[in-house]
C-alpha positions in Angstrom: 3.0 -18.1 -13.1 1.0 -21.9 -13.6 -0.1 -21.3 -9.5 -1.2 -17.9 -10.1 -2.4 -19.7 -13.7 -4.3 -22.3 -11.4 -5.9 -20.2 -8.2 -7.3 -18.2 -11.1 -8.7 -20.4 -12.9 -10.7 -22.0 -10.1 -12.1 -19.2 -8.4 -13.4 -18.1 -12.2 -14.7 -21.5 -13.6 -17.0 -22.1 -10.2 -20.8 -21.1 -11.0 -22.2 -22.0 -7.0 -21.7 -18.3 -4.6 -20.5 -20.8 -1.8 -17.6 -22.6 -3.5 -16.5 -19.5 -5.1 -16.8 -17.3 -1.1 -14.6 -20.8 0.1 -12.1 -20.1 -2.6 -11.5 -16.3 -1.9 -11.2 -18.0 1.3 -8.2 -20.1 0.7 -6.5 -17.9 -2.3 -8.1 -13.9 -2.0 -5.0 -12.9 0.4 -2.2 -15.6 -1.5 -3.2 -13.7 -4.5 -3.3 -10.0 -3.0 0.2 -11.3 -1.6 2.1 -12.2 -5.3 1.4 -9.4 -6.5 5.0 -8.3 -4.3 6.6 -10.6 -6.9 9.4 -9.3 -9.4 7.6 -10.5 -12.3 5.4 -8.1 -14.6 4.0 -11.4 -16.5 2.4 -12.4 -13.0 1.3 -9.2 -11.7 -0.5 -8.3 -14.8 -2.0 -11.8 -14.1 -3.0 -11.2 -11.2 -4.2 -7.9 -11.5 -6.7 -9.8 -14.3 -8.1 -12.0 -11.9 -8.3 -9.9 -9.5 -10.4 -7.5 -11.6 -12.7 -10.7 -12.4 -12.9 -11.5 -9.2 -14.1 -7.3 -8.1 -16.9 -8.0 -11.0 -18.7 -10.8 -9.4 -18.3 -9.5 -5.4 -19.5 -6.5 -6.3 -22.9 -7.8 -7.7 -23.4 -10.8 -5.1 -23.2 -8.6 -2.1 -24.1 -12.1 -0.3 -19.9 -13.6 -0.9 -18.2 -12.7 2.5 -14.4 -11.8 2.0 -12.1 -13.0 4.8 -12.0 -9.4 5.9 -9.5 -10.8 9.5 -7.2 -12.0 6.7 -7.2 -9.2 4.5 -6.8 -6.9 7.8 -4.0 -8.9 9.0 -2.9 -8.9 5.6 -2.9 -4.9 5.0 -0.9 -4.7 8.4 1.9 -6.8 7.7 4.8 -5.0 8.2 6.4 -7.0 5.4 3.1 -6.5 3.2 4.7 -3.4 -0.3 2.7 0.0 -0.7 1.1 -2.1 -3.8 0.5 -4.9 -1.4 -1.7 -3.1 0.3 -3.2 -0.9 -2.2 -4.7 -3.8 -3.8 -5.8 -5.2 -0.4 -7.6 -1.9 0.4 -9.7 -2.7 -2.6 -11.2 -5.5 -0.9 -11.1 -3.9 2.4 -13.9 -1.1 2.0 
């Protein structure tokens, strides 16, 4: 939970769009992968953070997502259904 808190805090407190994009490249796939853990508190914190990320990404069309890494995650045989479902949000 501490790792998720640190990542989401970094993302949410970053004002600069370029830095935000760099952080997304570094952490978005990690956050999505962590949705597979069996800890409901962790999943809820991730979903909360992703909700904020979604709002910012949708309002700023110039922010690019790590498309290749997202595709790799989606196609991974070990990706759970919840991971695939959330990954599709970013592949749209």
